[in-house]
C-alpha atoms as a printed R data frame, in Angstrom:
   type eleno elety resid chain resno       x      y      z
1  ATOM     1    CA   UNK     A     1 -59.496 -0.157 23.378
2  ATOM     2    CA   UNK     A     2 -60.436 -3.029 25.683
3  ATOM     3    CA   UNK     A     3 -60.645 -0.660 28.601
4  ATOM     4    CA   UNK     A     4 -62.944  1.727 26.583
5  ATOM     5    CA   UNK     A     5 -65.209 -1.184 25.692
6  ATOM     6    CA   UNK     A     6 -65.246 -2.136 29.386
7  ATOM     7    CA   UNK     A     7 -66.233  1.497 30.229
8  ATOM     8    CA   UNK     A     8 -69.013  1.177 27.679
9  ATOM     9    CA   UNK     A     9 -70.237 -1.865 29.414
10 ATOM    10    CA   UNK     A    10 -70.263  0.092 32.705
11 ATOM    11    CA   UNK     A    11 -67.040 -1.480 34.205
12 ATOM    12    CA   UNK     A    12 -65.585  1.164 36.502
13 ATOM    13    CA   UNK     A    13 -62.425  2.916 35.278
14 ATOM    14    CA   UNK     A    14 -60.479  4.057 38.348
15 ATOM    15    CA   UNK     A    15 -56.995  4.978 39.369
16 ATOM    16    CA   UNK     A    16 -55.732  1.468 38.817
17 ATOM    17    CA   UNK     A    17 -56.228  1.712 35.048
18 ATOM    18    CA   UNK     A    18 -53.650  3.388 32.825
19 ATOM    19    CA   UNK     A    19 -54.580  7.056 32.450
20 ATOM    20    CA   UNK     A    20 -53.941  7.012 28.681
21 ATOM    21    CA   UNK     A    21 -57.290  5.409 27.964
22 ATOM    22    CA   UNK     A    22 -59.219  7.955 29.951
23 ATOM    23    CA   UNK     A    23 -57.219 10.737 28.489
24 ATOM    24    CA   UNK     A    24 -57.802  9.768 24.967
25 ATOM    25    CA   UNK     A    25 -61.571  8.970 25.515
26 ATOM    26    CA   UNK     A    26 -61.981 12.218 27.211
27 ATOM    27    CA   UNK     A    27 -60.460 14.112 24.344
28 ATOM    28    CA   UNK     A    28 -62.709 12.168 21.906
29 ATOM    29    CA   UNK     A    29 -65.740 13.108 24.021
30 ATOM    30    CA   UNK     A    30 -64.734 16.838 24.053
31 ATOM    31    CA   UNK     A    31 -64.392 16.787 20.333
32 ATOM    32    CA   UNK     A    32 -67.770 15.272 19.837
33 ATOM    33    CA   UNK     A    33 -69.264 17.955 22.119
34 ATOM    34    CA   UNK     A    34 -67.460 20.717 20.190
35 ATOM    35    CA   UNK     A    35 -69.167 19.364 17.079
36 ATOM    36    CA   UNK     A    36 -72.503 19.500 18.838
37 ATOM    37    CA   UNK     A    37 -72.811 15.743 18.765
38 ATOM    38    CA   UNK     A    38 -74.480 13.839 21.632
39 ATOM    39    CA   UNK     A    39 -72.306 11.678 23.886
40 ATOM    40    CA   UNK     A    40 -73.162  8.126 24.818
41 ATOM    41    CA   UNK     A    41 -73.524  7.897 28.679
42 ATOM    42    CA   UNK     A    42 -70.238  5.879 28.988
43 ATOM    43    CA   UNK     A    43 -68.286  8.523 27.169
44 ATOM    44    CA   UNK     A    44 -69.941 11.322 29.125
45 ATOM    45    CA   UNK     A    45 -68.626  9.771 32.301
46 ATOM    46    CA   UNK     A    46 -65.059  9.829 30.927
47 ATOM    47    CA   UNK     A    47 -65.342 13.306 29.455
48 ATOM    48    CA   UNK     A    48 -66.243 15.157 32.728
């Protein structure tokens, strides 16, 4: 969760971070899109 908060605050999330955070955040973003909900910019970057 700390890494997700860091992404929200525009900290880069690269290859040195555990992929689990990006995987879960990406899944959450895809779910929100499937429900026709808007994504916050930080989550859109992780969902791509």
